[in-house]
N, C-alpha and C positions, 0 to 999 in steps of 0.2 A: 476805490477808496471809501469803503463803507464803514460804518460804525457798528461793531458787534454789540449785541444786547448785554453780553457778559461784562464788558469793561469799557464800552464806548471808545475803543481805541481805533484810530484811523487804519484802514488796511485796504489792500487791493486784492480782492478774491476772484478767482475764476473757477469755473466748473470743469474739472478734469477727472477722467475716469479713475476709479480706485486703484487699478493696476499701475497707474502712473503717479502714485502718491508722493514719491520723492520729488518729482517735478512740481507737483501741486504745492508741496510744502515750501520748496525753494521760492516759487513765485509768490506764495502767500507771505513769506518772510520779507522778500524784497519789496513787495507792494505795500505791506504794512509799514515798513521802514520809510518808503517814499512818502506815504500819506502823512506820517508823523513829521517828516521834514517839511513838507508843504505847509502843514498846519502851524509849525513852529516858525518858519521863515516868512510865510506870506500872510498868515493870519486866518482866523476862522472863516471870514467872509469868502475869501478866495477858495479856501478848501471846500466850502459848501457848494460853490459854483461848479467846481471841477467834479465833485461827487454827484451832483444833480445831473450833470451831463453824462457821466459814466453810467448811472443807473438807467437813464433813458436809452442809451445806446445798447447796453446789455439786454434790456427788456425787448427792444426792437429785434435784436439778432436772435433771441431765443423764441420770440412769439411771432415775429413777422407782421406785426400790426402796423398798418400805414399811419395810424394816429400817433403812435410812438415816434415814428420818423418825423412827422410834422411838428411834434413837441420839441424834438431835438433841433430842428431847423429854427423854430421860433426862439428857443432859448439862446442859440448861438447868435441869431440876428440881433439880440438885445444886449450882447456883450459890449462893454466899453473896451477901448483899445488896450488899457492896462490888463484887464481881465483876459482879453484875447491872447496876449503874450503869455500869461501864466497858464492858461488852458493848453496852448500849443506846447509849452515846455512840459507840462505834467504828463500829457498823453505820450509825447515823444519819449520822455525818459522812462515811462513805464515799459514801452516797447524795447528800449535799449536794455533794460533790466531783464525783460522776458527773454531776449536773445541770449543773455549771459546764462540764465537758468536752463534754457534749452541746450546750449552747448555743454553745460555740465551734465545734463541728463544723457546726452549722446555719449560723453566719456564714460558715464556710469554704465550704460547699457553695453558698451563695447567691453568694459572690464568684466561684466557678468558673462559675456560670451567667452572671453578668454579663460575664465575660471572653469568653464565647462568645455574641456578639450574635445568632447565628442560633437560639439555644435558650434564651430567657429563662425563668426559673423561673415556673411557674404561681403566681399570687398576687402577682407583682411588678408594679410600675407599667409596666415595659416590656412585659410580656406583655399587660396590659390595653390599653395604647395600641396595640400591634400588632393585637390582636383588633378594637378599634374601627376602626382604619384599614382592615382587611379588610372591615369592614361599611360603609365609606363615611363614618365619623364623623371629621371633621377637627379640627385644633387650635382653630379658631374656635368650633366648636360646643361643644367641651369647656370652653373659657374662659367662654363664655356660661353654661354649666351651672354652673360653679363659683361664679358670682356669686350664685346663689340656693341653693346647696347648703348643707347643715348635717350634718356628720359629727362626732359627739361621743362619745368614750369617757368614761364617768362613774365616777370612783373612789368606792367605798363602803368602809365600815369593818366589813363583816360578818365575824364572828369565826371565820375558818378560817385566818388567817395566824398560824402558830405560831412563826415565826422572829423573833428579837429584831433590832432595828436594828443592834446591835453585830455580830451574826453576819452580817447582810446586807452591812454595810460591809466585813467581811473577805472575804466572797464576791467582792465587786467587785474588791478588790485582788488576790485570787488569780487572778481571771479576767484582769486586766491583766497580771500577771506571766506567766501561762501564755501569753498572746499574744506575749510576747517570746521564748519558747523556740522552738527550731527547729534545723534542720540547718545553717543558715548562720552559726551563732555560732562564734566562735573558742573554743578550749578555756577560756581565762580568762573569756570572756563566759558560756559555758555554766555554768562553775562558780559564777560570781556569781549567775546566774539561778536555778540550783537551790538555792543557799544562801538567797536571798531567798524563794523559794517555800517552802522548809522552815521558815523563820522565820514566815511567814504561817500555814502549817498548824499550827505549834506554838502560835501565838497563838490560832488558832481552837480548838484542843484545850483550851487553858487558859482560854477565855472561857466564862462561865456560859451554858449553852444555854437555860435557862428564866428567865422573868421571876419575880422574887420578889413583885412587887406587881401587882395588876390594872391593866390599861391604863386611863387616863382618856381622855376625849374629846380633851383637849389633846394627849396623847401620840399619839393616832391622827392628829390634824391634822399634827403635826410629822413623824410617820413618812411620811405621804403626800407632804409637801413635799420629802422627800429625793429622790423620783423626779423632781421637776422639775429639781433640780440635776444629778442623774446622767444624766437622759434627756430629758425633755420640752422644756426650754428650749433645748436645742441640736438634738435629733433632729428636732423638728417643723419648725423653720425650714429645716433641711437638706433635709427631704423636700419642702418647698415649692420650694426652689431647684432640686432635682433635677427635679421635675415641670416647673418653668418652663423649664429647659434642654431637656427632652425635647419640649416643645411649641414650641420655636423653629422658625422657618421654615427649610426646607432651604436650604443654601448659605451660611448664616452662618459666619463664621470664628471662631476662638477669641478674637479681639479684639472681637467684636461680642457683648457680654454685656448681657442685660437685668437691670436692678436694680429694676425696678418690682415692688412686691409683688403677689402674686396675691390675689384676694379671700379673706378668712379663712374658708374652707369647713370646715377641720378645726380644732376648738378643744377645750378640755378642760372637763369638768364634774366636780362633786364633790357628795357628800352629807354629807361628814364635818363635823360641826358644825351641820348644819341638819336632819338626819334624826332626828326625835324620836319616830317611831312605835315605841312599846314601849321606848324608851330614856329613862328618867327623868333621865339625866345631861346631856341636851341642853337648853339653855335660851337665853335672849337673850344671855347672856354668852359662851357657846360660839360662837354665831353671830358675834358681834362679834369674838371672838378668831380665828375661822377666817379671816374676811376681812382682819383686820389682819395676820395672819401670812402669808396669801397675798400681800397687797399688798407686804409687806416683802420677800418673796422675789423678786417681779418687779422691784421698784425696785432691790434690791441687784444683780440681774443687769444692769439697764440702766446703773447707775453703773460697774460693772466694764467693760462693753463700751465705754462712752464714754471711760473712762480709757485703754483699750487702743487705741481709734481715735485718740485724741490723740497717742499714741506712734507709731502705725502710719502715719498720713497726714501725712508731714513735708514736703509739697510746698512748695517755695520759689516765691514770686510771680515771681521772675526766670526761673524754669525752667518753670513751669506756670501757665497763666492761670486765673482764677476768674471766676465770673459776678457781675454787679452785686449780685444778691440775697445771694450768699455774702459779698461784701465788706461789704455793709451789716450783715449778721449779725456779721461779724468786728469791725466798729466798735463793736458793743454790748458786746464783751468788755472786762472790766476787768483783763485779764492785764497785769501790770506788767513782765514780762520784756522787755528790749530785744532779746534773742536771737530772739524770735519775731515781731518787727515785720513781717518779710517772709514769715511763714508763716500765712496767713489761715485755713487749715483747722484748724491747731492752736489758734489763738485762738478759733475757733468752738466747738471741742469743750471748751475750758476754760469757755466761757460756758454751753454745754449742761450741763456737769457741775455748774456752780453752780446752774442752774435746777432740775436733777433733785435736787440735794441739798436745795434749798428745798421741792421737791415732796414728797420723802420725809419731811421734817420736818413738813409740813402734814398729810400723810395718816397718818403713823404716830406722830407725836409724838417721834420719835427722829432723831438725826443719823446717817444711814447712810453719809455720805461718809467715805472712808478717807484723804483728804488735805485739806489746808486749802483753803478756798474763800472766796468773798466773797458778800455779800448780793445776791440776784437774785430776780426775781419767780417764784413757782412756776408750773408748767404747770396750766392750768385743767382740761385733760382730755388723754387720750392722743393725740387728733388734733392738738393743738397741738404736742406733742413730735414726732409723726410729720411734721408740716409742716416743722419745722426740719431734721429728718434728710433730708427729701426735697430741700430746698434744696441740701444738701451733695451728695446723689447726682446731682441734675440738673447741678450745676456740674461734677462729675467727668465725667459722661457727655458733656457738651458740649466738654470739653477733654482728650480722649484719656485719661481716667481710669476708664473702665468696669471694667477689670480690677482696679484698686485698690479701687473701690467693692464689687466682688464678693468681696473678701477677707473683710470683716467687716461692712461697712455694710449691704449688702443683707440679710444675715441679721438684723441688728438692726431694720431697717425692717419686715421680715416679722414678727419677734417682737412688736413693738409692736402690729401689726394683729391679732395672734392673742391676746396675753395682756393687752393694755391695762394698766391700773393695778390690775386685780383678779385676774389670773393665771388663774382658772378660775371658771366660773359655778357658784354654789352653789345647789342646789335646797333648798327646804323640803319636808318630808314629815310628815304626821300622819294618824292614823286618823280616818275619818269619825265613829266613835263619840265621839271627843273633841270634835269640832266640834259634834255634836248636843248634848252635855251643856253646852257653853259657851253655845250659843244658847238652850237651855232656861232657863238661869239668867239670861241677859241679858234675854230677853223677860219673864220673870216679875218681875225687879227693876224693869224700866221700866214695868210694868203695861200692856203692849201689848195691844190688842184687835184681834180679827179676826172679821169677820162678826158684830159686836156682842157678842162674848164675850171674856172674859179668856183669854189664850193660855196653854195648857199644851203647849208645843211638842212634847215627846216623845210626847204622846198623840194628836197630830193625824194624820189620814190623809195619805197621800202627796200627794193632790190639794190638800189644805188647806195642807200645808207649802210646796208650790210657789207657791201663791197668796200666802201670807204673805211668803215670802222675796222674791218679785218686787215685792211692795208695799213692803217694807222697803228694797229696793235703790233704789227711786225717791225715798226720803225724803231731805230735806236735813238735817233735825234729827238730832242724834246719838242713838244707842241706848245708848251707854256713858256713864255719868256719873262725874265725878271725886268726887262726894259719896256714892257708894255703895260699900260694901265687898263684894268678890266672893270666891269661894272661891280657894284657892291654885291650883287647876288653871286656872281662868278667868283669873286674873291672869297666870299664866305664859304662856298662849297669847296673850293680848293683848300682853304684853311682847315676845315674840319677833317678832310681826308688826310692832309699832312699830319694833323694832330693824332689821328688814328694810327698812322705809321709810327709816330714817336711813342705813343702809349704802348703799342705792341712791343717795341724794343725795350721799354722800361719795365712793364709789368708781365710780359710774356705773351705768347701768341694766343693763349686762351682768353686773354682780356677782351679781344674783339675778333670774332671769327666770321661773322656774316654781315652782309649789306643787303637789306631788303628793298626791293624796287616796287613801290606802290604804283597802282594803275598800270601794270604790265599789260600791254595790248599787242605788242609786236616783238619779234626776235631782236630787233635793233635796240629796244629798250634795255636789254640785258648786255649787249655788246658795248653800249655806251659806258657802262660802269667799269668794264675791263679797261677801256682806254683811260678813263679818269683815274683809276687806281694806278695805272702805269705812270701817269703824269705827276703823281703826288707821293711817290716813293713806297707805295704799298706792293706793287708788282715790279720786279726788276725788268728792264727792257731787254729785247732780244739781243744776242742769243741767250736763251734761258736754260737753266738746268732743271728740267721738269721734276726731278725727284727731290729738289731742295725746297722744303716747305717754308723755310725762313723767308724766301723772297716770292712766295706764290700769292700773297695777298689774301683778300677776303673772298669767301664763297658768295657768289651772286645768287640771291634768292628771289625769284619772281613772286609777286603777290597778285593773285587773280581774285578780283573783288566783285565785279558786277556779273550779271547773268551772261552777257556776251563774252566777257573776259574768261569766265569759267568754260564756256563752250570752245573758245580758241586755245585754252591752256595746253591741252595735250599736243596739239599740232605745233605750238611754239616750242614746247619742250623737246619734241622730236627733232625739230630743226636745230635747237641748241646743242643737244647731245651728239648730233651728226657732224658738227663742226670739228675738224681734227684738233685744232688748238684747244677747244673746250674739252673734248674727250680726253686729251692728254692731262689737262688740269684735274679733271674729275678722277682719273685713274691714279695719278701719282700724288697730287697735292691734297685731294679730298678723300682719300682712302676708298675710292669707288662709290662715294655717296654724293647725291645731289638733293638738295632740299627744295621743296616747293611750298609756298604759303598760300592758304585758302582763306579768303575773307568772308566771314559770316554776316557782319553788320551791313556792309554796302550791298551785298547780294540780296539781303532781306529787304532793305529799303528800296532796292531796284525792282524786285519782283514779288515780294510777299513771302510768307513763311513756307508754304508748301513748295513753291517753285524754287526758292533758294535752297531748301534742304535737298530737294531732288537733284538740282543742278550740281551741288557740291558732291553728292554721292556718285553721280554719273561721271563727273570729272575725275574723281578718285579712281574709279574702276578703269577708265581709259588711260590714266597716268600709269597705273600698274602695268598695263600691256605695253605702253611705250617704253618704260624702263626695263621690263623683262626682256623685250626684244633686243635691247642694247646692253644687256648684262650689267646694268647699273642699279645700285640700291637706292630706293626712293625713301626720303625722310619727309613726312608731311608735317607742316607747321600750321596748326589750327588757330586762327585768329578768333577765338571764342570770347564772349563776354558773359555777364551774369544772367541776363534775361534769356528766355528761350528763343526769342527772335534773333539773338546774337550768338546762338550755339550753346546757351546755358542749359541748365538741367544737370542731371547726374553725369559727372565726368566718367565714372566707372561704366555706366550703361552706354554712354556715347562711344567709348573706346571699343567695347565689345561689339557694338553694332557697326563698326567700320567694315568696309568690304574686305574680304580675304586678301592678304598680301599687302595691305596698306600700313599696317603697324610694323610687324617684323622687327621688333626691337628698336625702332627708330621713331620717336615722336616728340614734338615740342608743341606746347599750347600756351596761349596767353592767359594770364590771370589779371583781371582788370577791375578798376574802380572799387566799389564796395565789396566785391568778391574777395579781395585780398584780405581786408580786415575780418570778413566773415569766416574765412578759412584759416587764417594764419595769425590772428592776434594772440591766440593762446597756444602754448606749446603742445598740449595734449590734443586739442582739436586739429591743429596743424599737422601733427604727426599722423592722425587718422586720415586726413585728406591726402597726404603724401603717400601713405600706405595704400590707399585706394588706387592712386595713380599707378604705382608700381605693380600692384596685384593685377589690375586690369591689363596692363601691358604684358605681364608674364602670361596671363591666360590667353590673350589675343595672339601672342607670338608663338607660344610653345605648346598649346593644347593640340596634340596631333589629331588631325581630322582630314585625311587624304581626300575626302569627298566634299570638303567645305567649298572649294572653288567651284566644283561641279554643281553643288547644291545652289550656290549663288547664281551660277549661270542659268540653272533651271528656273530659279525665282525670277531672274531678269527676263527669261524667255516667256514665262507664263504671265508675269505681272508688269513687266517693263512698259509695254504698250499702254496699259491702264494708267501708270504713273505719268507717262509722257502726255497722255490726253488730259489728265487732271491737272498737271502742272501748267499746261497751256491755258486751260480754263481759269485756274486760280490766278495766274498772272494777269490775264485779261480783266478779270473782275477787280483785282487789286489796283491795277494801273488806271482802270476806268474811274475808280473813286479818287485816287490820290493825285494822279497827274492829268486826268482828262475832264474832271468836273470843274466847271467855272466857279471860282470863288472858294475852292477848297483851301488854298493857302490862307485866305482870310479866316475861314472857319477854324483851321488848326491854330493859328496864332492867337485867336480870341478865346477858344474853348479849352486851351491847355495853358499851364504856367511856363511855357517855353521862354518868354521874355524875362520872367523872373528867375528862371533857372540860369539864364545867361548872365544875370546880375549877381548870382551867388558865387562867392569866392571859393570854388571847388576845384580849380585846375588852372594850369598855365596856358592851356590850349584854348583858342577861341571856339565858341560854339558853332560858328559857321565859317565856311571857307571864304565867303565874300560877305560884305556888309549889306545884306538884303533880307527880304522876307519872302523868299522863295524856297519851296521844299527842296529843289534841286541843289541849292547852295548850302543847305543845312547838313551838319554832320550826322551820321547815322546814330551816334550814341545819344546826344540830347533828343533826337527824334523819338527814339524808343523810350527814353527816360520820361519824356513828357506824357506820352500815352499811358505809361504806368501810373504816373501821379494822379491822373484823373480817372483811373480804374477802367479804362477802355481796353488796354493791352492789345490794341489793334494789330500790332506787328507780329503777334504770335498766333493769329487765327484767321484773319480776314481773308476771304476767298476760298477757304477750305470747304465750307459747307456747300457753296455753289458748285465747286468742282466735284465733290462726292455725289451730290444729287444729279449733276449732269451725266456723270458716268453711269449711275444706276438707271437713269431714265433713258438715256440715248446710247450709251456704250460707244465703242470705237471699233476700228477694224480688228478682227480676230478676237473680239471679246465675246463672252457667252451671249446666247440669243435673247434671253428674257431679263427683265429687271430683277426678278427674284434670283436668278442665277448670278447676275452681276453683283447683287448685294451679298450673296453667299461667297462670291469670290473675294470681295473686300474683307469679309469676316475671316476667310482663310488666310489672307495676307496678314491680318492682325495677329493671327495665332502662330504662324510658322515663320514669318519673315522678320528678323530682328530690326531691320531698317524701318519698316512700316510700323512695327509695334512701338519702337522708340519715338517715332514721329508723333504718333497718336498720344503716347504717354506724356511727352513734353507739352503738347498742346492742351492736354487735359488739365495740367497744373495752371496754365494760363487762363483757361476757361473758368476754372474754379476761383481765380482771383479777380476776374472781371465782374463788375457790378454796374449794370446799365442804369439802375435807379440813381446811383450817385453820378454816373457819367452824364445823365440827363441834366443834372444841376449845373455841371460844367458847360454843357451845350447852351444853357440859358444865358451864359455870358456873351454869346454871339448876338450882336445888336440886330442883324438882319434876320427877321423872323422867318422869311421864306427860305433863305439859305440854311438856317438852322434846322428847319423842319425837313428839308430835302436831304441833307447830309446825315443828320442824326437818324432820320428814318431809315436810310439805307444801312447804316451801321447796326441799328437795332434789328432790322430784318435779317441781315447776314449773321448776326450773332445767334439769333433764334434758330436759324437754319443749321448753322455749324454745330450748335449744341444738340439739336435733334439728330443730325447725321452721325455725330460722334456716338451717341447712345445706340443708334441702330447698328452701326458697324462694330463698336466695341462690345455691344450687348451688356451694358452696365450703366449705372448712374455715375456721375462724376465722383472720383476718389473712392469708389466702392471697394477697391482693392487696397486702399491705404487709409483706413479709418483713423489712424493716429494723426496723419497729416490733415485730414478733413476736420477732425475735432480741434486740432491746434489752430487751423486757419479760422474756424468759426469763432474761437475765443479771441484771436488777434483782431478780426474784423470789428469786434465791439470797441476796440481802442483805436483802430485806424479810421473807422467811419467818422467819428467826431472831428478828426483832423481834416478829412476831406470836406466835410460840411463847413468847417471853419475856414479852410483855404478858399473855398468858393466865395464865402461872405467877404473875406479880406480882399480877394482879387476884385470883387465888385466895388468895394469902398475905394481901393487904391486907384482903380481905373476911372471911376466916376469923378474922383478928385483931380484927375489928369496929372498925377504925380509922376515925374520921371524917375526911372530906377536910380537909386543912390549908389554911391561907391563905398558904402560902409561908414562906420564911425558916425560923426555928427551929421553927415550928409544923407544918412539913411533914416527914413521915417520909421516910427514905431510900427506902423502897419506893414511896411516892407519887411522889417525884422520878424514880425509874426508870420508873414507868408513864408519866409525862408525857414523858420522853425518848423512849419507844417511840412515843408518839402523834406526836411531832415527826418521828421518823425515817420512820414509815410514811407520813405525809402527804407528806414530801419525796420518798419513793420513788414514790408513786403520782402525784404532781404535780397531778392535777386531781380531788381527792376532796372539795372543799368547795363 
């Protein structure tokens, strides 16, 4: 927020290279606007304070003079509480606005690539289709592939999303207004645009940044639904239409438009309202509300589209013919208007509107229609609605109306095939520990006997558990009795499964398809869920009709999370698929597909970055062999988060780096926390990320490379031992620091804002599994989020430097003889092995965001000087070693191959740094005053609010820290 010599107007200027002038101009415009708003709303004195800090931070980032850093610290230390709040808001909002400008720049660059057909952007559909064409894969093969493909982003409510919905809504409006700005505006248009932009930024500045109350599960459901309105309901059908157009046969004219929907290969999933693992606030009522609200959003969309179609397709029968089927459907309409007697299409849409209004009333209990209608039979299912729409489309296609159908009707047809009446498939998730306790109680209450003895399920061996559960699964008589009172936990679990069965009957089987078992450690953990489904009406009791999917219940999906779980996973799945009753279910009820979920967060927290990444990769390869032997299709569900430590980084590169045979047209992955708003708050940006996802899956599944599996086997043969060795060293190094260093828990809780994050109202789920200050009890998400806040990023690199150096210096069995040869081997791995190259690339981004000068200030919050020196000294030493070893192996400086990202981060840091310094100062004040974390509102101190604002701003600036 500098004052230019020309007009002394407040502005926020950053140094961006000339080739990115459009981005520079957008940031300049937004920064200038924000500066003017601060000057107007807060006064000149506050504006000058903010500008003084900005200049010092920028000067330090550009020149690296320690004296400038000291000036910055001194200035922040002198801030009054009111000034601290304003400073936190100013820098946070500038980072918010920078994100908007960067998203717009990404859209702009993508459009430029599309305008040059000879150079489509990597990750685009066109690039993927061109690559497949070069490899001899034609449109027909792609269409056949799409018939069986399953590509699903799954939205979850993990608590790293710190932005309020009100703030995100303003972000969207600012982005829309920014899109209207440009050089081609008249002076009056430009003035009006800038005036509207200033009004929106002023509204943003005066909108409360923080939530006063903790989010409820229902809040999280509603927040997620906003992304369907802004992005998914329109962007996904558009993506389908674009892909369909690109797959057209050569030689078609613009008048030859296909309106037939593609198979619904890309759909949406959700955990919000069904994921109760560690969240006591999720129960049967939240599940019912989630599906009710999802259905409501889908049906509202359909009603609006039908209404617009009735206005849009005004074809007169005297000028355009209609098919007999269309005319018959028109006759069913009770439209009384004489003006539409010769407009059969409009009469049809009035009838479809009436039927959809009746459908919405039947499914939601509410009248969602926005205009008067008449009584009509509701649709029994989405297919019946789609059938009527197809009659209209076929009639138009047969009578020179293809282009008319392509305006809106084809998109609605596609949307119905994707979203149905349920909008998104909602997964259930619960910990295996809970299932065990519930069954222990049920077996005891029912006095079940096994091998002639009364059953104490929790005390049984694994072999006996398997035998008992298989025996129970074959029983026709119920295990649960209405005459017995059970514990609250058992009643709650039975109620949510019964609710799931009722919701499937109401909204369709696609509404709920999977139940995820957290902490899967044994085969019995999976069998327990089959028995519980049978007891709650999800699976019909024996004798069963295996081919009848209506009574087959939910697919049981194991979640392998920790390092030991990942190691046991392939053996557990082999045992699962070898059970005859399971094999029959997979073959008949699951179309030969079995899903396996892999947890990135907990495996990282358990063993560190390198060990987690390698364990996941090895588990995937072994699972491929297990499934191949049993002729079953594997669908991997990747529990990725935003940070690299949680599987973050480029989804496109991550999919292409998967072991051969692990994608194969079947993939689901979680979208969590701030990643959801970063990717999907804007329809254009959201479309690009969805296109990346589809393009990567197409490339990974269809690029013919008969030698890929052999190449990967060769890589494993040549390099696997080296990774085994380094993973062992890295895990030992990581665990020695985190779990074996006396006082490390105290260091972590003192040197990071974890306690303050726990007090921030950013999610319905508790930050810890138990009320304690132990690392073991802390959830992996706030664990990683806290390290990101203090710029240590420990979860994304610690232990890697030690592992690389140990291999170079000592080697392992079958490694090259000399250190020089082993270093060259690592370099070769980085060049030719996608897995290792991606591992280093993701770590590179984390190293670039790590700042130990700032981290040292956070370490100063630890009162024990000896403990502080010991632990921070080890972190500092390992960081220096990891950075050195990265440069030696990758043979480049950090971000040397991505100068744009490097420049962008350099500019961002100038605005993140003051927030870090301010956060440290505020944490010191807050803790020295011995203030307890408030609950928001009047109970929260001004210092606490300012701390929470800095958390918000740092997260916005780093973008993928959760």
